[in-house]
N, C-alpha and C positions, 0 to 999 in steps of 0.2 A: 580526582579532579572534579570540582563542581562544574555542570554543564553551564555554559553562557553562550549567549548570541549577541553581539554587539554591532550596531551600525554607527558610522561615524555620525558626529552630532549634526553635521550639516543635513544629512539624510534624514536622521531621526526628527530634527526640527521641521523639515519639509513635510514628513509624512504626517506628523501631528498637526501641523497648520493647514494641511489640506483635508483634515478629517479623516484620513485612513485609520489612524490610530486614536482610539477614543479614550484611552487611558482606563480600560475596563480589564477584570479579571474574569476567569471562569466561575469562581464562587460568586461574585457580584451578579454576573449574567443569570445564574441558576436561581439566585434569590430574586431577582426582580422578574423572572419568568414565572416563579411560584406566586409571586404577589400578583401578577397580572392575569396569569391564566391558571390559577390554582385548580379549578374544578374542571378543566379540560383534559382529555386523555393525551398523554404524552408517550406513553410506551405501550405496546401491544407485543407479547412475545409468549408462545405456547398458551398456557391457561391463565396467564397472568395480564392484567390491565392496569396501569398506574397512571394516575392523574400527575400533574405537574407538582402539586403540593405533595403527593406521595413520594415522587421522585426526590425532591428535596429531602423529606424526612428520611428516606433511606439511605441517601447519600451522607447525611448528617450522621446517621447511626455507624455508618461504615467508616467515617472519619474518626470518630471517637474510639472505634475498635482498632483501628489501624495505630493510632498513637498509643494505646494501651499496650501494644506489643513492645513498644520502646522505640518506635521509628520517630525521627525527628525531622523537622522542616528542612528540605533538601535532599534527604535521603531518596534513593532511586528504587523503584519496585517494578520487576518484569511482570506484566499482565498478559496471561496466556489463556485467553477466554473465547469461547465460541459466540455465536450470535444469541445470547440469553439476555434478559431484562437486567440481571445483576451486572453485565458488563458496564451499564451506565452508572449505577449506584457504586461500583467499584471505582471507576475512572473519576467521577466527580467527588466520591468520598476522599480520593486521593488529592485532588484538587483543594478540597476544604481543608484538608490537613496539612496542606503546603508540602505535600510529597510529590514526586515525580514519576508518572508512568512511563515505562519504558514497554512500548507495544511489540508482542509478538503474535504471529498469525497462528491459528488452530493447527495448521499443517506442520508447523515447526516441532523438531524433537531436539533431543539432549544437545547435539552439537551445535545447533543455533542458539538454544537457551543458554548454553554455557558461554558462548561468546557473548551474548547480549548482557549477562550479568557480570562477566568479567570486564568488558570495556566499560561499561556504566558503573561499575563498582556498586552493584545493587546489594541491598540488605534485605530484600524481599522478593517472593514469587508468589503470584496468586493465579490459581487454576481451577478448573472443575475438576471433580474426582474422576469421571470418565466422559469421554465424548467421541462419538463415532468409532466406538469399540476400542479406543486407547485409554489406558489407566495412566492419569497424569501424575499419581502418588508414587508410582515408581520411578518416574522422570524425577520428581521432586526429592525422592531419597538419594538417587545419584547425584543430584545436583548438590544436595546437603553433605554429602560425603566428601565432595571435592571443595566445596566452600562452606564450612561449618557456620560461617556469621549469617548466612541466608536463613531467614525464617519463611516457611511455606504457609499460606493460608489457602485451604481448600473449600470450595463450594459443594456441598453435597457430603458424602461419608467421608468425614475427614480423617478417621483413624488416628495415626500419631501426629497429625499436624494440627495447627490452629483452625477452629471451626468458624467460618465465616456466619453461620447461621446462629452461633451463641455469642455473637458480638452484643455488647449491651444496647439496651434502647435508650440512648441518652445522646447528647450533642457536646461539642466541644464549646467551652465557654471563653470569651475574652481573647478568642483567636484573631490575631491582626490579618488583613487581607494581604494577599502577595502583590508585589509591585508587578504592573502590567508589563513591564520591561523584562520580568524574571522569566526564565525558561520553564514553560508548563510542562512539557512532556518531551520524550525522546521517541522519534519515529526511526523505521529502518530504511535505508536506501535500497535500491535495486541491486547494488553490488556488481560493479564491473571488473573489481579485482579482489579475489578472495571473498571471506565473509563480508555480510552487510556493514556498511558504515552506520553511525548513529547521528541522527538530524536533530538538532535542538529547535524547538519551536517556541516562541514567546506567547504570552498572552495577547499582547497587541497585534502581532502580525497575523497569527492564526485566527483570530476573532474577526479581523477585518477580511480576510480571505473568503470566509464562509458567509459572513453578512453580505458582502457584495455579490457572491455567487447566488445566494438566494434571491437577491434582487435580479439579477440576470436571468434566473430560471423561472421567475414569477411565482415564487412561493408566497402563500398566504396562510393565515391561521386554518383555513379550510382545506390545505393540501394535505394529503397522506403520503409519506415517503417510506417506500419497502426497501429495507437493508437487505439485499440479496447476496451481495458479495461479503467477505469476511468484514466485521465491523472495524477491525483494527487497520485495514487497508485506508490510505489517504483519500482515495476516490469516494467510497460510501461514508467517509467521515466528514468531508468538507467541501464537496464538489457538486452540489451543495451539501449533500450527504446529510447525515442525521443532525450534525451539529448546526447546519443551515436550516433544517426543520425546525429544530428547537429554538433557534434564534427569532422565529416568527410565531411561535406558539402552535406549530402544526403537530400531527400525530405521526409517530414513527413506528413502523411494523417491522418486526425481525422475522426473517425467513431461516429455518435451520439449514437450509441448502438452496442455492440458486436453481435447482432444476424446476422445470415447468411443474412436474407433479407436486412439488412443494410449494411453489410460487403462485401458481394460477388460483388454486383455492383462496390464498390469502388475498390476491388482488380483487377477487369477487366479493368476498365476506367483509373486507376491510375498506372497500372502494378506494384502492390504492390510484393515486394519481401521477406518480413520478418515481422512477427507480434508476438504477445505472447498472450496466453489465459490460464486460469484456467481450471482443467480437464473437468468439466461438459460441458463447452463451446466447448472444443476441440472435445469432443464426439459428440456434437450437429451439430458442422460443419461437422465432418466425416459422420455423417448420411445425412446431407442435401446435401453434395457434389454430391451424386448420382443422385439426380433429378434436379441439377443445370443447368441452360442454360448458365449461365456466363462462360467466359473464365478464368479459374484460374491458367493457365499455369505459369504465371509469379512468382506465389508463390514458392520461393525456401526453406524456412526455416519457421517451425511453432514451435515456442517455447511453453512449457507447463510448468507451475510452479503455486506457490501459495499454492498448495496442492499436496500431492503424487499422482502420476499417477500409477496405478498398471500395471505390465506388459502385462496382458490380454488386457486392453484397449490401451495401448501404440503401440501394433502390429496391431491395426485396423487404426490408424490416418494417417500415413504417406501414405500406399497405397491408402486410400480413398480420401486423398487430393493431391496426387502426389507429395510430397514434402518431405523435410528431417525433422525429428522429432528432436528437441533439448530440453532435460530436463533441468530445471533450478530450483534450491533450494536455497532459500536465505531468508533474512530477512532486513527490513528497518533498523535494528540496524547496518548493516554492511555485514557480511559474505556472498558472494555469489558463489555457485558452478554450473558449466555448464558440461553437456556431450559435448565433442568436435566434431565438424563437421566430422571429419575423424575417429571417434571411430568405433571400430566393432560394428554390430549391437545389440549384447548381452550386450554391455555396454550402449548404447544408449536407450535400451528398459527396462532395469533391473535395472539400476543404476540413481542416481539423479546427478551423475558428481563429480567433484572436483574443488577445489578452484580457484580463479581469480589469487592469487598472491603467488609466492614462499614464501612470508613471511606471509602469512595466517597460523597461528599457530592453530593446532587442537588437543584437549584432549578428549578422550572418556573414561569417568569415571564411576565406579559404584556409589551406592547411598552413599557409605562411602568415597567417593572421591578418590579411587584407581583406576589406569589404568586397563582397562579390556583387556583379552587376545585378539590378533589381530582376527579380523572376529567376534567377540562377540559384541552384542549390549550393548550400555551404553549412558550415558548422554553427550551430545555434548556441549563443551566449546570452545571458540575461542577468539584470539586477533590478531590484524593485522593492515596494514596501512588505512583502511577504516571501521573498527569495532569501535563503539564508546566506550569510557571509563565511561560515565556516562549518565543517563536521566537528562533532565531539572528539576531542582528544585524538586528533589523527593528523599531525602534521604533514606526513608524506602524501596523504590524499588531499589535503588542502592545498597544498603546493601544485598539485596537478590539476585540481577542479576548479581553482579560483584565481582570478588575474589579480595583479596587485592593486587594481583600481576597483576591485569588488565584483567583477561580473563572474557568473557561475558558468562553467563550461558543462552544458548539458550532456554532451555526447551524442546528441541528435543532429542528423543532416535534415534541413528544411529549405524549401523556398517560399518566397513571400509573393502573394498576388497583389495587383496594384490596389486593392482594396483593403489590404493589411491582413488578410487571413493568411495563416501559415499551411502549407501543405507537406507533411511529414514524408521523407524519402527512405529514412531507415536510421540505423545505429552507426555512429564512427567508432565505437569500442565494441568490446567482445561479450556484450550481454546476448542471450537469447531470450527472446520475449515469447515465452509460451503461455498461450491463453491469458495474457496480461501479467503473469509473474516474470519479473526481471531475474534471469539467473545468470550467475558468473561462470562462464566456461572454465576459468582458471581453478574455482572452488571444486567443480566436479572433476576436473584433471586430478587435482591433490588427493581427492578420495579414491580415484581408480588406482593411482599409483600406489596406494597403500596395499593393493592386492599382491599377494606374493609371486603370483604367475604373470603379472603383467609388466612388461619391460618400459613400455612408453603409451601414452595415451593423449589424444588430442580431441577436443570436444568441439562441436560446431552446430550451427543452426541450419536446418533445412526446412523448405518451405512445407507448410501442411494445410491442407484446406479446411480444417476443422479447427486446429489449435493456432493457426497463424505461423507458427514455427515450432519444430519438434526438435529434440536433442538427440544428436546423433554422436556417438563416441566411436571413435577410429582407434583401434587398439592393436599394439604389437605384443604378441605373448612372448613369454622368456622361453628360451631353448628348452624342449621337453615338455612344454605346456599345451601342446597341441589339442588335448583333449577340452581345454576350456572353452566354454560355449557362452553365447549371449546370455540365456537364462541364469546361468551361474553368476555371471557379473553383476547382473540386476539384483540377485538374490544378495550378494556381497554388499552392494551400495545400500540396500534396505537394512542390512545389519549394521550399517554406520550410523544409525539413528538420524537419517537426514528426512527432510520433508519430502513426501511422496512425489511432488511435482518437479524434484531435483533428479530423480531416477532417470538414466537415459531412456529415451523411447526405442531406440535402436542401437545396436552395436555392431560394427562392422570391423572384422579383424583383417589387417593388412601386414605384409611381411616386414615392410620398413616404411619411413616417411621420405626415402629418397635424398632429402637434402639436410638431414639433422645430425649427420655423423660428424662433421666438422663444427658444428655448433654456429654455423654463419647466418641463420635464418631465425628471424623472429617468430614467437608463437603465433603473433597475430598474422603474420605472412603465412606460416604453415596452416593455421585454420583455413585461411582463404584459398590457398592451393588445393587442400583436401576436399573442401566444399565444392569448388569449380570442377575438380577431376570426377567427383562422385556425380554431380549433377550432368556432366557430359556424358558419362558411361550410361546414365539411366535414360538420357534423351536418346542415345544410340541404340539402347534395347528397344525403345518404343518406335 
């Protein structure tokens, strides 16, 4: 099934008439940037520095190389790259060739990559040879054994795969532009049930979101944006992210890691002005800044998003780093909220901001679907010019997540201030928000239940001062498996080829779940009961 994202014509016409959708594609944007800012630095990463003209030339070479492999317009390609400059030449090369990137995170392993490739019907896989001690060529071989139609392209020592470095130095000729209403790429959802859903984003809707974000965040050609989080995440891609920075001709700097040790020297050397972090990393930076020897004075804005930042923590960050704190609350499915840079301090510290667009429609409803009184918490629903209307090829998820009139059920519980700012209260679904990574409890339970010595498992979130939430697995052993310990469970999970952030932080063995024998309780209620019982026991001990 070819990815598509369709807004009803009355909404599409409205969004075009109001100038949100400009009829622009990613190839058109890149060519315009190279024409206007050709000699300006666009990308800095490792020992490489590319101008906008060089970025275009490298993307054009990549596009020709991809098409030479036999990939045709509309084909899907899983992109599994770390924060290296080639990430940009690969994705823009795919756009120029009218291919559709499917973004994977560096931490993902075979389980997730297999799912993305299968769900998207991918014909290609692009990865680095090795990164952070992991050899992606082994993953590519395993993927090829299961799906022989997938051709892998490797950056680095390619061995038995197509070598990205050997692509011809040429460009596609006579290639038509993609339609701005076409799906440009597929992102991954946080995944509240099972493995991640795929999110189709069009040229029109996504370009609007990051252009508007760049304006809200005050980006200019003199700005320097640091990609500290993995570039394939929606937050560092578009809020305003590297795409927002590119859209105004600014410089984008890639950090190999978000640690202070990696990022602080880059901030000092490249005079970084803005970056984005999840709350645990922001607190780590604030703590590290006191002993830092680097000059961080160029940093004007630190954005914090991906998980709720509590006000007590927010108050520490700006003063410690000598910059403005901007809260960001959004989702890869669309809606993004920002505190504005000129907001009063109380708004910046105590809320998660307000939407990008005047036509971002917000509903806050109770569980019965009725509007809650203003200022009371309720379930957040939204629709607008950059919020999707459906997941890719997932009718069951679409029925759960979208109303008949096109509102997206975000799964977040929020309340709204009189000024229109949202305050996030938590999740209505079974996400675990670990350091900004949205993890499905059900997915982790499925893997735990594959262990031959585990009878049942329930995965819950527990509060954590550093991570925001940590993963706790409550496990019932099979009879005779009393020797099974937590480290063995974690080792088993690592052997399942999962992203490291999905491995339980804590394993608690229990004799039973008390209420599951007759199957009368939902998994959601079970998780809530286990979480409450554990927290009560810990409080009693303290």
